[in-house]
C-alpha positions in Angstrom: 0.2 0.1 0.2 1.0 3.6 -0.8 1.9 5.8 2.4 -1.4 7.8 1.9 -3.5 4.7 1.9 -1.9 3.1 4.9 -4.8 2.3 7.4 -7.3 3.4 5.1 -7.7 0.3 3.5 -6.8 -3.6 4.7 -3.4 -4.8 3.5 -2.5 -7.9 1.5 -1.1 -10.1 4.4 2.2 -11.5 3.2 1.9 -15.5 4.4 4.4 -16.7 7.2 5.8 -19.3 4.7 7.0 -16.5 2.2 9.3 -15.2 4.6 12.6 -16.4 6.8 13.0 -13.1 8.4 11.7 -10.0 9.9 10.7 -7.8 7.0 11.8 -4.6 8.9 14.8 -5.4 10.7 15.9 -8.7 8.9 16.2 -10.6 12.1 16.2 -14.3 10.8 13.1 -16.1 12.4 14.6 -19.3 14.2 13.6 -21.4 16.9 14.2 -18.7 19.3 12.6 -15.7 17.6 10.0 -17.8 16.2 7.0 -15.8 16.9 5.8 -13.9 13.7 3.4 -11.1 13.8 1.7 -9.3 10.9 1.6 -5.6 10.6 -2.0 -4.7 10.3 -1.4 -1.5 8.2 1.1 -2.8 5.5 0.4 -6.8 5.8 4.3 -7.5 6.5 5.6 -10.3 8.4 7.6 -8.9 11.5 9.2 -9.9 14.8 8.0 -9.1 18.3 10.2 -6.2 18.4 9.1 -4.4 15.3 5.5 -5.2 16.0 5.4 -3.4 19.3 3.4 -0.4 18.0 0.0 0.5 18.1 -2.1 2.8 15.9 -5.6 3.8 15.1 -6.6 2.1 11.6 -9.5 3.8 9.5 -10.5 0.6 7.8 -10.9 -1.2 11.1 -13.4 1.6 12.5 -10.2 3.6 13.9 -9.6 1.0 16.3 -6.1 0.3 17.9 -4.2 -2.1 16.1 -0.7 -3.8 16.1 1.7 -2.2 13.5 5.3 -1.9 12.6 7.5 1.0 13.1 7.6 2.4 9.9 3.5 2.3 9.4 3.6 3.7 13.1 5.5 6.7 12.0 3.8 7.2 8.8 0.3 7.0 10.1 1.0 9.2 13.3 2.6 11.6 10.9 6.2 11.6 12.4 9.0 10.8 10.2 11.5 8.7 11.0 14.6 10.8 11.3 17.0 8.4 10.3 16.9 8.2 6.6 17.1 4.7 5.1 20.6 3.9 5.1 22.1 3.0 1.8 21.1 -0.3 0.9 23.9 -3.0 0.9 24.2 -5.4 -2.1 22.4 -8.0 -0.3 19.5 -5.6 0.9 17.6 -5.7 -2.3 14.1 -7.0 -1.6 13.0 -10.2 -3.4 9.8 -9.1 -4.3 11.4 -6.0 -6.0 13.7 -7.8 -8.0 11.5 -11.0 -8.7 9.0 -8.8 -10.4 11.5 -7.2 -12.6 13.9 -10.1 -13.3 15.2 -12.2 -16.2 14.5 -15.3 -14.5 13.2 -16.4 -11.0 12.2 -19.5 -9.4 13.3 -22.2 -6.7 16.4 -24.0 -7.2 18.0 -26.4 -4.8 21.7 -25.2 -4.0 24.7 -26.8 -2.4 27.9 -24.9 -2.0 31.0 -27.2 -0.9 30.1 -30.2 1.0 27.2 -28.6 2.9 23.6 -30.4 2.4 21.5 -29.1 -0.3 19.0 -26.7 0.7 16.0 -24.7 -1.4 16.6 -21.2 -2.4 14.6 -18.8 -4.4 17.2 -17.8 -7.3 16.9 -14.2 -9.1 18.6 -12.9 -11.9 17.4 -9.3 -11.9 17.3 -7.3 -15.4 19.0 -4.3 -14.2 21.8 -6.5 -13.0 21.4 -9.4 -15.2 25.2 -10.9 -14.5 24.3 -11.3 -11.1 22.3 -14.3 -9.3 20.7 -13.3 -5.9 19.9 -16.2 -3.5 16.8 -15.5 -1.0 15.5 -18.2 1.4 11.8 -17.3 0.3 10.3 -15.1 -2.3 9.3 -12.3 -0.2 12.5 -12.0 1.8 13.9 -8.6 2.3 17.6 -9.5 2.2 19.5 -12.1 0.0 21.5 -14.7 1.5 24.2 -14.5 -1.0 25.0 -13.2 -4.4 27.0 -14.7 -7.4 28.3 -12.5 -9.9 28.4 -14.6 -13.0 30.7 -13.1 -15.3 34.0 -15.8 -15.7 32.3 -18.5 -14.1 32.5 -21.8 -16.3 29.1 -23.9 -16.4 28.9 -27.6 -16.0 25.7 -29.2 -16.8 26.4 -32.8 -16.6 24.2 -33.9 -13.4 26.4 -35.4 -10.8 23.7 -37.6 -9.0 20.9 -39.7 -9.9 18.8 -38.0 -7.2 19.0 -34.7 -8.6 19.0 -35.3 -12.5 18.5 -31.6 -13.3 21.8 -30.3 -11.8 24.4 -28.0 -13.0 27.5 -26.5 -11.6 29.2 -22.9 -11.7 33.1 -23.2 -11.2 35.7 -20.4 -10.8 38.9 -21.0 -9.3 37.9 -22.5 -5.5 34.3 -21.5 -5.6 32.1 -23.9 -6.7 28.2 -23.5 -6.5 25.9 -26.6 -7.5 22.2 -26.0 -8.4 19.3 -28.4 -9.2 16.2 -27.8 -10.9 12.8 -29.5 -10.4 12.7 -30.4 -14.2 14.8 -30.4 -17.3 12.8 -27.6 -18.9 13.4 -25.1 -16.1 17.2 -26.1 -16.0 17.5 -25.6 -19.5 15.8 -21.9 -19.0 18.5 -21.2 -16.4 21.3 -22.3 -18.2 20.4 -20.2 -21.2 20.7 -17.0 -19.1 23.6 -18.3 -17.2 25.5 -19.0 -20.5 25.1 -15.5 -21.7 25.8 -14.2 -18.1 29.2 -15.8 -17.8 30.3 -14.2 -21.1 29.1 -10.8 -19.9 26.1 -10.8 -22.3 22.2 -10.4 -21.2 19.4 -12.1 -22.9 17.3 -10.4 -25.7 14.2 -11.9 -25.0 14.0 -11.6 -21.3 10.0 -11.6 -20.9 10.1 -15.2 -22.4 11.8 -16.4 -19.5 9.9 -15.3 -16.4 9.2 -18.6 -14.5 6.5 -18.5 -11.6 
């Protein structure tokens, strides 16, 4: 919702399973900070520290509702003096880059000898040579980024369990990925093969994978 509409209209609630961290302070939700709260003004999922504010919301008959810090400041008309700090490279919101991406989907990911894990992977249009990895599609901070330029692509699957896998290597760093099916794997490889050479795809819209 736009700032002017905060509190006037019910927000779309982000589902709990769409995030792995507080959408305001980026604190990961783990066994200790498992409590997830929804801001009743913007619908974001936040931790207890960031939901400790209350404001009167017009759409709810002006009743007091739990809201996040940002919405609280907007609704009571006080601007947060601390300007938003310049976002670090990882602090690009997933929803923001996914909407405007060359390709995005879930992939299995493995680094070195760690276990495979599911990651929401995105190659944004404005940085078509960088692969962003998120824990979930609505996370506000990436877990990692891989600048693809100069990587070698190896698309021979290593294991029968993950037949649609491929590998990116550059000197000592090795990143393994696996798609759910061959078609998805080929879509990713099409983009990655260009990116490692410093090129970007022409027909970007055809590669949107939801």
